[in-house]
N, C-alpha and C positions, 0 to 999 in steps of 0.2 A: 416955599415953605421948606424948612429943614427936614430931610427925610429921616433923621434920627428918631423923631417922635413916632413915625410909622413903625419903625423897628421895635421901639419900646411898647407901642400899643398892640402890635401883633404878638409880641412875646408875652405880654401880660394876659392876653386872651387865651393863648395856648396854655399858660400855667393854670388858668382858671379851669380849663377843660381837664387838665391833668389832675387837679385837686378833686374834681367831681368824680373821676374814675377811681382814684385811690380811696376816696371816702366810701364809695359803693363797695369796693373790695373789702375794706375793713368792716363794713356793716354786715358782710356775709362770711366773716371768718369762721363762724360756727354753723354755716349752712351746709348740710350734707350734699356732697357732689358738686359744690359750687366751683366754677372755673373763673379765675381772675381775668380782668381785662387789662390791656396795655395800649399805649398810643405810640405811633410812629410820627416823628416830625419831619417836615420837608421844607426846603428853602423856597421862598417865593421868587427869588432871583437866581437863575442858573445860567442864563446866557451871558457870555463874556462882555458884550456891548452894554447890556443892562447893568451889569456889575460896575462897569466903568462910569456910566451915567449916575449910578447911585453913590459914587465916591466911596466905595468900600463898605457901605452900610447895607446889611442884608436883613431880610425879614423871614420869619418862620411861621408855619401854621401846622395844624394837625393834618398829616397826610392820610393816616389810616388808624382806625380803632379795631383791634383784633382781640380774640380770646386765646389765652394760654390754656391749652388742653392737657397740660401736664398732670400726672396722677397725684392725688393727695394720699395721705397716710390712711391706714385702715384702723377702725375702732371696732372692738369686739362688743356685740350687744347681747348675744345669746338667743336672739329672736330667730326662729327657723326660717322666716320669710324675708329676713334682711340679707341682701346680697351685695357683694362688691366685685368689680371686674378687675382682675389682676393683669392689666395690659390695655391695649387699645380697644376701642369699640364702645357701643352704646346699647342700652336696652331700648326697645321700640315700644311705644304706647299709642293707643288710639284715643284721640281727642275729638270733640265736636268739630274742630277745624281741620281734621285729618290726622295722619300719622306724624309723630314727633319722636325725638330721641332724648334720652336722659341718662345721667350717671347716678342718679339718686335711686338706690336699690332698697329703699324703705317701703317694702310691699306689705299688703294685707289681703285678707279675703273679704269680699263684700257679702251681702245677704244671700246672693245667688251662688256663692262659692267660687267666684271668679277672682283671679289674682289681679289686684289693682294697685296703683300708686297711692301715696298718702292723700293726693287730691282726688282720688277716685277714678283715674283713667285706667282702663283695662290694659294689661301687659300683653304684647303680641308675642306668642310663642312660636315654635317651629311649625305648628299647624293651626295658627289662629289664636284666639283667646285661650288662656290657660285656666282650666277649671279643676279644682281639687276637692277631694272629700273632706279634708280638714287641713290644719296647719302642721300636723305631726308627720312631716315628710322629710326625706333626705334629698338634698340637691347636690349633685357631684360637680366636679370642676368643669365638665363638658356641658353642664346645663340639664342633664337628665334628672327628672323628678321621680323618686322612688317611694312607694308606699309599701313597706316590707320588701318583698322580692319583685313586685310588679312596677313597671314603668308607667306612670300615670300622666306624664306630660314632659315637656322639654322647654326650657328657657332658651331663647335665641338672642345672640349678641351680634350686632352689625357694625362693621367698620365703614366709615364714610371716606370716599376718595379724597375730598378736600374739606376737612372740618371747618375751614374758614368760610365756607358757603353757609354754614349754619348760623342762625340768629337766635339770640335768647328771647324766649317767649313767656317767661314767668313760670312759677311752679317747678323750677329746675329743668325746664324743657328747652330743647333746641329744635328748630325747624328751618328748612330751606325754602327760599322764595321760588326756586325752580327745583325740579326733581334732582336729588343728589345721588350720584353714583354710589352704590353700596355693595358690600360683599358680606356674607355671613362668616363670622369668625368660627373656625372649626373647633378650636379648643380654647375658649375664653378664659380659662383659669378662674372660674367663679369661686368665691369664698363665702360659704354659708354662715349666717350668724354674725356677719361683719358689714360695716358700712364705710364707704370712702369719705373721708373728711374733705373740707374745702382745701384747695391747693394754695390758699393765701398764706403767706408768711408775714405775720403781724409786724415783726421787727423790720423786715425789708420794706413793707408798705409805709411804716412810720418814717423811715429814713427818706423815702421818696417824697412823702408829704412835707417834711420839714424843708427839704431842698427846694421843692416847688414853691412853698410859702415864702421862703427867703427871696427867691428869684422874683416872685410876683411883687413883693414889697419893694424890692430894688427898682423894678421896672415902673411901678406906679410913682415912686419918688422921682424917677427920671422924667416921666410925663408931666408931673407937677412943676419940675424945674423949667421945662421948655415953656410951659404956660406962663410962669412967672417972668421969664425973660422976653415974653411977647413974641415967641417964635412959632406959636401954634394958634390956629383958629379954633373955634369951638367944635370939638369932635364928638361930643356926646359921651355917655358913660361907657366904660368897658363892660362887656357882658353880652 
């Protein structure tokens, strides 16, 4: 069987996966603190002898899916409990499944006066959960929470040794399958009354989508041509 059809088939599948990633990025362009995903592609044939046997036809597949943790732009909200991190690091929150990290600083007070995320998860401060008398407080760049002259709490920001260990868990959360090495950020440069936007650039994503779509269409035409020439057995659908 001509190995060219395998090259076209693996290429088409890779472009489908790329389109799924880009579509998800675009769907979250307005999601606070969202971090876009990217794909790395790798060759299926790297050995010199294999390349010779394949007669120059190579095959590709998705080698790794990773998250781009680049900082998004800041938006002013005027809400005292909205916070953005001007630099690396994450807020830490407590979920029913354990501790998780997030860049979504859209916080509020629950009925008990505990600082929580939009989804209701308690924010982990320097000394455990953060409890406030009300939302009329000042939060400085270092994370100290002041009610008048009194320090009533402290927001903690943590940097993770390898952010690629973190997996997306929904609600803007990241968590690691294994304990992630973390350090507390001494001066996180918190911006009160602001939120970090998604780091998705819509124009960039659209360009990637158009290119991937064109490549996918070209590869599916190639697969159809091989079938019409009788050079391929039934391989099933791409997907």
